[in-house]
C-alpha positions as CSV (number, residue, x, y, z in Angstrom):
1,M,0.0,0.0,0.0
2,T,1.4,3.4,-0.9
3,R,1.8,6.1,1.6
4,E,-1.0,8.2,0.0
5,R,-3.4,5.2,0.2
6,R,-2.5,4.6,3.8
7,T,-3.1,8.3,4.6
8,A,-6.4,8.2,2.8
9,A,-7.4,5.0,4.6
10,D,-6.4,6.5,7.9
11,A,-8.6,9.6,7.2
12,V,-11.6,7.4,6.4
13,S,-11.0,5.3,9.4
14,E,-10.8,8.4,11.6
15,A,-14.1,9.7,10.2
16,E,-15.8,6.3,10.8
17,A,-14.5,6.3,14.4
18,A,-15.7,9.9,14.9
19,C,-19.2,9.0,13.6
20,E,-19.3,6.0,16.0
21,E,-18.2,8.2,18.9
22,L,-20.7,11.0,18.1
23,A,-23.5,8.4,17.7
24,A,-22.6,7.0,21.1
25,E,-22.5,10.4,22.8
26,L,-25.8,11.4,21.2
27,R,-27.5,8.2,22.3
28,R,-26.3,8.9,25.8
29,T,-28.3,12.1,25.7
30,G,-31.3,10.4,24.1
31,I,-30.7,11.6,20.6
32,V,-30.4,9.4,17.6
33,L,-29.5,10.7,14.1
34,P,-30.4,7.7,11.9
35,S,-28.5,9.0,8.9
36,L,-25.2,9.7,10.7
37,M,-22.4,8.2,8.6
38,V,-19.4,8.9,6.6
39,D,-20.7,10.5,3.4
40,P,-20.5,7.8,0.6
41,V,-19.1,10.4,-1.8
42,T,-16.0,10.3,0.4
43,Y,-15.1,6.9,-1.0
44,G,-15.4,8.0,-4.7
45,Y,-12.5,10.4,-4.6
46,E,-8.8,9.7,-4.7
47,P,-7.6,10.9,-2.2
48,P,-10.9,10.8,-0.3
49,R,-12.7,14.0,0.6
50,V,-13.7,12.9,4.0
51,L,-17.1,14.3,5.0
52,V,-19.4,13.3,7.8
53,E,-23.1,13.2,6.9
54,L,-25.1,14.2,9.9
55,G,-28.2,13.4,8.1
56,R,-31.8,14.3,8.5
57,C,-33.9,14.2,11.7
58,N,-37.4,15.0,12.8
59,V,-38.4,18.2,14.7
60,E,-38.5,16.4,18.0
61,T,-34.9,15.2,17.6
62,T,-33.9,18.7,16.5
63,R,-35.3,20.2,19.6
64,K,-33.5,17.6,21.8
65,L,-30.3,18.5,20.1
66,I,-30.8,22.2,20.6
67,A,-31.5,21.6,24.3
68,V,-28.3,19.6,24.7
69,L,-26.2,22.2,22.9
70,K,-27.7,25.0,25.0
71,R,-26.9,23.1,28.2
72,A,-23.3,22.4,27.0
73,A,-22.8,26.1,26.2
74,Q,-23.6,27.2,29.8
């Protein structure tokens, strides 16, 4: 594996780990973002353009997320 491919693979792995960590922390606060994932477009570029897709959520989940962020900002 070339150095560039290793670096790209590391970047994607880091993004996947970040998604898992964010999902776990959100679940801890009662929030689930069902579409949270590494953006599939990431895998189509060489080197990858690593993006995290936060996805869509309903208004109830949006309100929960707002409340958590407000508490964290205090």
